[in-house]
Structures are given as C-alpha cells and as structure tokens.
N, C-alpha and C positions, 0 to 999 in steps of 0.2 A: 670609583670609590674616592669620596671627597676627605681630605684633610679637616679636621675640627679643631686642632690645636697643635702648640709648637712649644714644647718643654726643653731646656735646656739643663744642664749638668755638668758643674766641674769634674775634671778629671785627671790623671796619672797618666804615663804614657812607660812604656817599657824600656826608658834610656834616662838621657839627662840632654838638656841644651849646652853644649861647649860652646866656650870663644875660641872660635879657629886662630882669629890673627892672634890674640893673646897666644896661645899655644907654640903658631909659628915663630912667635918671639921669644920665645923661649919661656914660658909659665911653667914651671915643674911640679910634675906629679908628686903628691904625697896621698897614697892611698889610692882613695876614690876619688879625691879631690886634687886640686890645681893650687900651689901656691902661686899667688901674683896677683897684679889689679888685670880688670877685663878693659878691653879697647874699643870694643864694639857698642855701640849706640844699643841703650836697653838692658843690660848686662850689668847684674848688682854682683856677680863673682864668675867667675872664669868657668867655672859648671858650676851649674844650676837644676834645682827639679825640671822635669819633663812635665808640662802642662796639655792637657786636651780638656775638649769641651764636647760632650755627648749631647746630640742633638736628635731629641724624640719627635716623630711623627703620630699624630694620634688620628688613626683614621675611623671612619664613621660606623664600619664595623664593629669597632672595640680594638680590634688590630693596632701593635704598635711596629712601626718603623724607624729605624734608627742607623746613625752614621756619627763617625768621630772625626771632630776638627783635630788636627795635628800638622805640626810642622818639622820640618826635620833639624837633625842631631847640629848641624853647624847652618843655625838663621843668622841671617844677616851679614854672612859672608857669600861670595862669588855672583854676585849680582841677585840675591834672596831678599824673599819680604822680613820684615825685622821679626826680633823676639815676640812670640804669639804667647800671650799670657791671659788664663781664663777670666780673670776679674774684668779686663778694659776690652774683651769681647763679646761678651756675653750681652750686652746692653745690645751692643751692633747688630746682635742676631735678631735680637728679642725688637729691636726700630724698625731696622730695612728688612729683614726675611720673613719674619713672622706676619706680617697685614697682606702679603703677597701670597703667600701658602695658603693661609686658614680660608676656606671655601673654594680650593683649588681642586680640582678632579685629577685623579691622579693615572693618565691615560698612557703618555707618551713621555718616556726618559727624557729623549736628544732634546726635544721642545721645551723640557722645564729647567735641563741641565745648561742650556741656553739662555733663557730667562735669568736663572740664579748669576749664569758668568757676565751678563749684561748690567746687574747691579751694582750703581758706584756709591764708593763713602767718599765723602771730603774732596771729589775731583778724580779720583782713581776706582778701580778696579776693587770690591773688595777682598782683605787679604787672602790669601792662596788656602791658608790652611780653613776658613771657613766655608770657602768654594768647595772645597776636599771634602769636608763632614757633610755640609747641607747635601751636596748630590751624590754622596753614599747613602745617604737617607732618602731622597728621590727615588734612587734605582729599587733601594728594598721597599717602596711604597709601592711601586708601578709592578715589582715581583709581586707583593702579596697580593693587588689589587686585581690579577692576572691568574693567580695559582700557579705560578713559574718559578722556577733557579734565577738567581740573578743573572746568572751566567745565560741562560735561555732568551731574556728580555735582551740583553746588550747583542745577540748573537740573530735575532729576530731584527731588529733595528738597524744593523749593520752589516746584514748580509754575509753573517759567516758564519760557519757549523761549530759548534762545541766539542770540542777536544776530545776523542774518544781515549786520551791516554796520557799518564802525567805530564807534565810541565816540568824539565831541568832546575832544580831546587839550588840556590846557590845560598850557602852558609856565611857568615861574616862572624872574626874571633874577637874582635876588639884586642885588647892589649896580651890579653892572655892566647896567643898565637901559637905557643905549645901545645898546651893540655884540650885547649878549644880545639884544635887540629886532630888530635887525637879522636875527639867525639865526634868529628865529621865524618873521621874516614871509619868510625866503628858502625856508624848509622848510614854508611852509604850514602852519603853527600854528593851531588853530581858535579858541583862545583864548588871551590872551595881554595883561601882562608879568610879572603879579602886581605888580614894580618895589619890593619893601620899603618900603614907606615907611613905616619906624618911628621918624623925629625929627623933629619938630615944626620948628628952628630949620634944620635943612640938608636937607630932605627935602621936608616938607609947606609949609613957608614959615610966619613969624608971622601971617601974616593968610590963608594957604593957596595964595599966588599962585606957591609955587614948582610943585605939584604941577599946577594949572592949566596953566602953563608945558610941563612936561612932557606933560602928554595933547595938549595942540597940535601940538607935537612929533611925538610918536608917530603922532598923526590924519596930519600929514601925511608922515609917513615911510612910512607903509601905503600911500598912493595915490603915494608916490615911486616904493618899489621894488616894487609889486605889478605881476603880468604884467597883469593886467585885472580890470577891476569884478566879477567873479564870486568874488573872494577878499576876503570882509569878515568880518574874524575879530570877536572880542565882544574887548573891553575887560575885563578883571578887573585889579584892583589895591585890594593887601591894604594898608590905611592903620594896622593897627596901633594904633588907638584916637586916632590923634590929630588927628582933624576934633574927637571931644570934648571932646578937652584943649584946643584953639584956643577951639572955640565954645560948648562946656559940654555936658558928657554929656547933660543935658537940656534944651536951648535948641533944640528941637526944629524950629522955624522955622527959626532961623539957622542950622543943620545943612543943611534943607531948602533954603535961597536958595544954598547953598554947592555943592551937589550938583548945584542947576540949571544952576551957572556951569560946573562940570564935564561937565554933559551936552550943554553949547553947544559948549565946544571938543573934545569927541568927536565928534559929528557929524558923518557919517552913521552911524557906528560906535554898535554899542549897546555901553552900558558897566556894569559890575557892580561896586560897593564892597563890599570885604568888610571886618569888622571896623570902622566907622565909629568907635565910641566904645569904652571897658574901663572899666565900672565898679566891677570887682574883685568882682562879686558875682554869684552865678546870678541869682538873682532878678530882680537891678535891671536885671541885662543885659537879660535877656527883657524886661521891660516898655520899656524905652530901645528895645530894636530893635522891638517889636510897634507903638509908639509912630511911629516915624519909619518905618517902612515906610507905616503908615496914612496919614501927613501924605504923605509920596509920592505912594502913589496917588491920594489926593484933590486932589492937586496937577496932576496928570496929567505929573511928572517925570520924564526918559528916563531912571532909572537904577532898577537893583535892587540892593538891600540882601543883602549874606551873611555870615550869621552863622557863627562861628570861635570867639572866645573864650567860656568858659564855657559853651558846646554839646558836650562832649566825649563823654558816654558815648552808649549808647543811650537810656536814660532819660532824658537831657536833649534828645536829638535829638525823641523823640515830645513833652518838654514845648514847642521851642521850636515845632517843626511843629503842634500843636494849638492857639499861640495867634498863628499865623502870625507869629511874629517874625524877619521877614526874607524876601525871594522867597526865597531860596536857603539851604540850610544843607549848610555844609563837612562830610563825613562824614570827619574826620579821622582814617585808618583805624588807627593804631596806638592811640591814645588811646578806644579800643572794648573793646579785648583783645581776645579771641576773635573770629575772621576771620568766623566766623556772625552775629556782631553787626553786619558790614558789609553783608552780604546782608538783614538785617532790617531795617537803617536803610533803602538804597535803597528797597526796597518800601514801608513805610510812608510815606515824604516823599511817592512817587508817588501812594498811596492819598490822602492829604491835600492833593494840589495843589502840593506846593510842590515848590521845585528840589531836584533829587539831587545834591549837587557831591562825587565820591568822591574824597577829596582823599588826604592824608597829610603827609609831610614829605621835606624833601631829605634829610633824616637816617636814609634806610634803606639798602636793600639791593635788589640784581639780583634775589633772590630773592623778596622782600616784594612786590618791583613786577611782580613776573611772576603770583603768586597774586593779588593783589588785580586784575588785567586778567584774571582767570578769572572773577573775582567780576562784575566789571563786567559781560563779554559775556552772564553769565545774568541779569543783573539788570535792565539800560541803565538807569544814571544819565544825569544830562543832561550832564557832562562827568565827565574821568578827570585825574588831575594825571601830568603827566610827572614820574619820578621813579628813582633819587633823584640828588642834586646839586644844584648852581646852572650847570653850565654851558652848559644846554639841548640840548645835539647827543645827550648820552649818554644824559640820560634819555628824551628823546622818542623815541631809538632803540628803547629798550629795551621801551617801551610800544609804539609803533606796529608794533613787528616781531612782539611775540608777538600781537597781536591779527591780522596778516596771517596768521601759523601759523595761528590756531584757525579763521579762515573759509574759508584753502585745505583744511586737513583734512578738514574739515567738508563742503567742497564737494565733494573727493574721492570720500567717503564716497558721495554722492547720486549 
C-alpha cells in the first residue's frame, strides 16, 4: 500500500506549554495564567497555548492514516528539544519528510520509523515532536495496509503478544489536586494523583510539611470514598526536584529520612515519588537517583523512586536502567521522538528489571494518546498515563476506552 500524499494541519493540544524554569524561579499563578516574564528561549509567555501538527498520510486505496506531532508541557527544560510551534515546523515536514514518504510502500513499521529517525535538519535530528507524530502516522498506515490493529503490528514486529488485560492507568491532577483526586478515586484509577508539586514554598513546604499533609489527606480520602478495601491504588507524586531543593540534591540521608515520613503518611498504600531532585545535568542526575534508590532499598523504605528529568531519550532510558537510577523510569513518549523508541524503551526496562512507566504529557492530543495505548498493549508497561489534559475525566476516558476496544475486538476474533 503506497502513500500518495502527505497533508499537515495545525492543531491544539490538551494543555499548555509552560516555562518550567520561570515557574521554579517564582512566576506567580494567576487563574489559569502565570504572571512574570519567560526565561526559556522561544517562550513569549510563562504559559502559552499548546500546539500540535496533524500529519495525514493519504494511501492509494483512499484510506487516511494519521498521527499528531506534539511536545511536552515543559518544553526546553531538562535537556529537551525547544518549544514546538506549528507555523515553524509544518514547512520542515513538507520539505524534509513529504518527499521521502510519497510513493513509499507501507510494509514495515520499524524500518520506516528508523528512516524517519535518520533524517537530519540543520545538522541535527528532526525535532522530537515531528518524529513522534510522523511515526504515529506510519504505524497507522502499516496497520491499515495489513488490516490489523496498531498493537498487532507492534507485537508482530517486536516479537511480543498483545495484552489480554488492562494496563494500570495513572491519572494526573494538575494543581486541582483535591477535587481531581476525588474524580480519580470515584473512577477507580489504578495509580494517582501526580499532584504537580513544583514549588517549595506553596506545595512541598519549606521543610516538606505541606506534602506530608497532602499525602495524609489523600490516604484518608481514598479510605473514605472507596467502595471496599479491594481498591488500593498506588500513590504516585511528581515533586519536580523540590525535595532536593529543600534537603540538598546530594544529601541522600536527609532525602531518605523525608521519604520515610511520606511512606508512613501513605500507608497502607504503595508510594512512588517522581523526580525527587533535579541536578540540571544528565550524569549528575543519574548518579543522584542511583544513590538515593540504593539507600532507600538498603533502609527498606517503602517508596519507589521514579526517574523523569534528564531521562528523556531511548539512550537516556537505557543508561538510567543499566545503572538502576530509579525503581521505575518514565518513558515520556514525546521526548523519545519516533514511537518505535517507546516500544524499545518499555522492552528494555523489562529486560533490566526496572519498572516501565509509559508516560507522556498533558500537552498531547487524543490521537497520540490512542497510538500510545496500542503500543502499551503490545509491550505491557507497568502503568500508562491517562492523557492529555489535567481534567482527569477526559484523559482517563481516552486511555481506558481504547484499551477496552482492543480487548473486545481481539476477543471477538477468537
């Protein structure tokens, strides 16, 4: 099945681009906006509307395969590619990708995705968002050509089997960490609430006391609202490096002491803490996470450390996994570029005995969400992020329903 045309359209995402550095430096929230000047290159405001590009591949039989180019909320931070604006990158797709795809047979996803990954623009790989969206479209095109589900294409090409059960769904609350937690509990989310603890003064506390209070409230709220004791979600909280900011990025004993307090507050529920420190350097981040993970294990503290910042690319994920820099690694899907790298990252983590969290960003689209679900069903990560957006209901619905469709369709075939 050949591609006869490539068409692009501008789109919006399910959230915003936020200048993380400006927020960490004290930009003040004002309703849905932030007051203050941006500090990261490319930003015109601390918060601005998220943008995407939909890439549509027209197949010779008239079918249309598509994927959405999107970048993470905190673009330009933590070693990531710069801000992704549609007007800047549609011309790049039309000049550098369209000529390579038109006339190509859609027979093999991995080979075509590798070709997309190899294309260079100004001496560098294409922006991660472009590789992300174009390879989504390629996967869809191969699936349509073979009359298969996208998860079945991945399973065939990577030698796996499609899951016959749901992957645990992880929901994130944004700043509305109380009301949105209620939504998660009512809907039975497997993992919750993320909580967006990205400021020491207003969210973690100068001595970490605000987060201890929140975890205590969350534990009690789950017990209060759940139907029965069979519902025992994992508590997963992203602290954006604020624990290291308070106790010292390399003061592992002090951070471990604090994590023990959080574990006590969360009990009897399992607790994961994402991004305890941010060293602003890949190598230093790996070392800090490795040492803290080792100490937590030695002391038997009931917390799992999750890597995020500076663990962005497939190569980063392999590096952190090889060094046990975290009990679990977030595979932040847009940061990996081609979606072929998502499959490889999940499978590598599983091979190394490290938890695989197939994440992403609130700043994606419905389409990228559905493609990611298909990859998860074929590779079986430990959890998958409900996305896009921070409203809980919408992202949970998109992920949950796509998994249920896959399960129902495959069961019907049997």
